[in-house]
C-alpha positions in Angstrom: -36.8 -4.8 37.3 -39.1 -1.9 36.9 -41.7 -1.7 39.8 -43.7 1.4 38.7 -43.4 5.1 38.9 -42.9 6.4 42.6 -44.5 9.7 43.4 -43.3 12.0 46.2 -45.2 15.1 47.2 -44.5 18.3 49.1 -47.3 20.5 50.1 -51.0 20.1 49.8 -51.7 17.7 46.9 -54.8 15.6 46.8 -54.6 11.8 46.0 -56.2 12.2 42.6 -53.6 14.8 41.4 -50.8 12.4 42.6 -52.3 9.6 40.8 -52.8 11.7 37.7 -49.1 12.5 37.6 -48.3 8.8 37.9 -50.4 7.9 34.9 -48.9 10.6 32.8 -45.3 9.5 33.5 -46.2 5.7 33.4 -47.5 6.3 29.8 -44.1 7.8 28.7 -42.3 5.0 30.3 -44.4 2.2 28.6 -43.9 3.9 25.3 -40.1 4.1 26.0 -40.0 0.3 27.1 -41.4 -0.7 24.0 -38.6 1.0 22.0 -35.6 0.0 24.0 -33.4 -3.1 24.0 -33.5 -5.5 27.0 -30.1 -4.1 28.4 -31.5 -0.5 28.4 -34.9 -1.0 29.9 -36.2 1.6 32.5 -34.9 0.5 36.0 -36.7 3.2 38.1 -38.9 6.3 37.6 -39.5 8.9 40.3 -41.7 11.9 40.2 -41.6 14.8 42.9 -44.5 17.3 43.0 -43.9 20.5 45.1 -46.5 23.1 45.7 -45.0 26.3 47.3 -47.4 27.5 49.9 -46.0 31.0 50.2 -45.0 31.6 46.5 -46.0 34.9 44.9 -45.2 33.6 41.5 -47.5 32.8 38.6 -46.4 29.0 38.9 -46.1 27.7 42.4 -46.3 24.0 41.2 -42.9 22.3 40.4 -42.8 19.0 39.0 -39.7 16.8 38.4 -39.2 13.3 37.0 -36.1 11.2 37.1 -35.8 8.0 34.9 -32.9 5.5 35.2 -32.5 3.8 31.8 -29.6 1.2 32.0 -26.6 3.3 31.2 -28.3 6.7 30.9 -30.4 9.0 33.2 -33.1 11.4 32.1 -34.5 14.3 34.2 -37.3 16.6 33.4 -38.4 19.8 35.4 -41.4 22.0 34.7 -43.4 24.7 36.5 -47.1 25.4 36.4 -50.0 27.1 38.0 -51.8 23.8 38.9 -50.8 20.2 39.5 -52.7 18.8 36.6 -51.1 21.4 34.2 -47.6 20.5 35.6 -48.2 16.8 35.1 -49.2 17.2 31.5 -46.2 19.6 30.8 -44.0 17.1 32.7 -45.1 14.3 30.3 -44.5 16.4 27.3 -41.0 17.4 28.5 -40.1 13.8 29.3 -41.0 12.9 25.7 -38.7 15.6 24.5 -35.9 14.2 26.7 -36.5 10.7 25.3 -36.3 11.9 21.7 -33.1 13.9 22.5 -31.4 10.7 24.0 -32.6 8.3 21.2 -31.2 10.9 18.6 -28.0 12.3 19.9 -26.9 13.6 16.7 -29.9 16.2 16.5 -29.3 19.1 18.9 -32.5 20.3 20.5 -33.9 23.7 19.2 -33.4 26.5 21.5 -35.1 28.3 23.2 -37.8 25.8 23.9 -41.4 26.2 25.0 -40.9 24.8 28.3 -42.0 27.0 31.3 -38.9 26.9 33.5 -39.2 27.2 37.3 -38.8 31.0 38.4 -36.6 31.4 41.5 -38.2 33.0 44.6 -37.6 36.5 44.8 -34.7 36.9 47.4 -33.0 40.4 47.2 -29.5 40.7 46.3 -27.3 40.9 49.4 -29.6 38.6 51.2 -28.8 35.4 49.1 -26.6 32.9 50.6 -24.8 29.7 49.3 -27.1 27.1 51.0 -26.0 24.0 49.1 -22.6 22.7 48.1 -22.2 19.8 45.5 -18.9 18.1 44.9 -18.3 15.2 42.5 -15.7 13.9 40.1 -16.3 15.6 36.6 -16.9 13.4 33.6 -14.1 13.4 31.0 -15.9 13.7 27.9 -16.5 15.7 24.5 -18.5 18.8 24.3 -21.0 16.8 22.1 -21.7 14.3 25.0 -21.7 17.1 27.5 -24.4 18.9 25.5 -26.4 15.6 25.4 -26.2 15.2 29.1 -27.2 18.8 29.8 -30.2 18.4 27.6 -31.5 15.1 28.8 -31.0 16.1 32.5 -32.7 19.4 32.0 -29.8 21.4 33.3 -29.2 25.1 32.3 -25.6 24.3 32.2 -23.1 21.4 32.7 -19.6 21.2 34.3 -17.2 18.7 32.8 -13.7 18.0 31.8 -13.1 18.6 28.1 -11.6 15.4 26.8 -9.6 17.3 24.0 -8.0 19.9 26.2 -8.2 18.4 29.7 -9.6 21.6 31.0 -12.5 22.1 33.3 -15.3 23.4 31.0 -18.9 24.6 31.0 -21.5 24.1 28.2 -24.6 26.1 28.4 -27.5 27.4 26.3 -27.3 30.8 24.8 -27.0 32.6 21.3 -28.5 31.7 17.8 -27.3 28.1 17.9 -28.2 27.5 21.6 -25.0 26.0 22.8 -21.7 27.7 24.1 -18.6 26.3 25.4 -16.4 28.0 28.0 -13.1 26.6 29.0 -10.5 27.8 31.6 -8.3 29.2 28.9 -9.6 30.2 25.4 -8.8 27.7 22.8 -10.0 26.9 19.1 -13.1 25.1 18.7 -12.9 21.3 19.3 -12.5 19.3 16.0 -15.5 17.4 14.6 -18.1 18.7 16.8 -21.6 17.5 15.9 -23.1 20.2 18.1 -23.2 23.6 16.7 -21.1 25.5 19.2 -20.1 29.1 19.9 -16.8 29.4 21.9 -16.5 31.8 24.7 -13.3 33.7 23.8 -12.6 35.1 27.3 -10.6 33.5 30.0 -12.5 32.2 33.0 -12.2 34.8 35.8 -10.4 33.7 39.0 -12.6 34.3 42.0 -13.5 33.3 45.5 -17.1 32.0 46.1 -17.8 35.2 47.9 -16.8 37.2 44.9 -18.8 35.0 42.6 -21.8 35.7 44.8 -21.2 39.4 44.5 -21.0 39.2 40.7 -24.3 37.2 40.5 -25.9 39.7 42.9 -24.9 42.4 40.6 -25.8 40.9 37.3 -28.9 38.7 38.1 -27.4 35.9 35.8 -28.7 32.4 36.6 -25.0 31.0 37.1 -21.4 31.9 37.1 -18.6 29.8 35.8 -15.1 30.7 37.5 -11.7 29.4 38.5 -11.7 28.8 42.2 -8.9 30.8 43.8 -8.0 28.2 46.2 -8.3 24.9 44.2 -7.6 26.3 40.7 -10.5 24.1 39.4 -13.5 25.2 37.4 -16.5 25.9 39.7 -20.1 26.9 39.1 -22.3 29.1 41.2 -26.0 28.9 40.4 -29.3 30.4 41.5 -31.6 27.9 43.2 -35.4 27.9 43.1 -35.5 29.1 46.7 -33.7 32.2 45.5 -30.4 31.4 47.2 -27.3 29.8 45.6 -25.8 26.5 45.0 -22.1 25.8 44.5 -20.7 22.9 42.2 -17.0 22.0 42.8 -15.1 19.1 41.2 -13.3 16.5 43.2 -10.3 14.4 42.1 -10.5 10.9 41.1 -13.3 8.9 39.6 -14.8 9.6 36.3 
């Protein structure tokens, strides 16, 4: 049963701005509820508003919403100069996520107009791995992985390619907007609905420390590599606080 939108705040945010964000996301949820079958109704909706008190960037407000819709999850994340602007952008972004989920055969145009959060400026050499996420990877198709990446507002998505059994990464780049990297270069997957380009290069074998050095040198948002110890596909990514997070797969589960 859906009990309403829960709003969490970090930083100095007045009650009026909190309620405005709640109304914006509630409107999206109500419209979505009227279109979904009973088994796929919204179970929960959470909003997090964060105001960076020491940010020097143009968009110190970060707004994130998470919806649990039966068998699917939706996440949206935007940045803005003010809380009201962030709430309006969050509502628009959620509507895009809903449209993508309900029309899975129509890939989202790229690049989009979303104002993505900018990482805090931490100089190369001073960045550290401050978060480590580890979970079983979904074994799925690139089409489904692209859909998950889109509706969760990820820059990239780590999964096991069902066709090859390889740890793989899908991400947004190039004229079609989607690229697939696998541990070993292989031909494109058959019957893909998503317009894919294929990374022809083998995935580099690195340690986490070597991956940090490469991101420091290139200023890229993430690095996909084969972990030298586990042999599994791993992703190092730049966090909003300017430091790094590490995603590693575990065995078992989905």
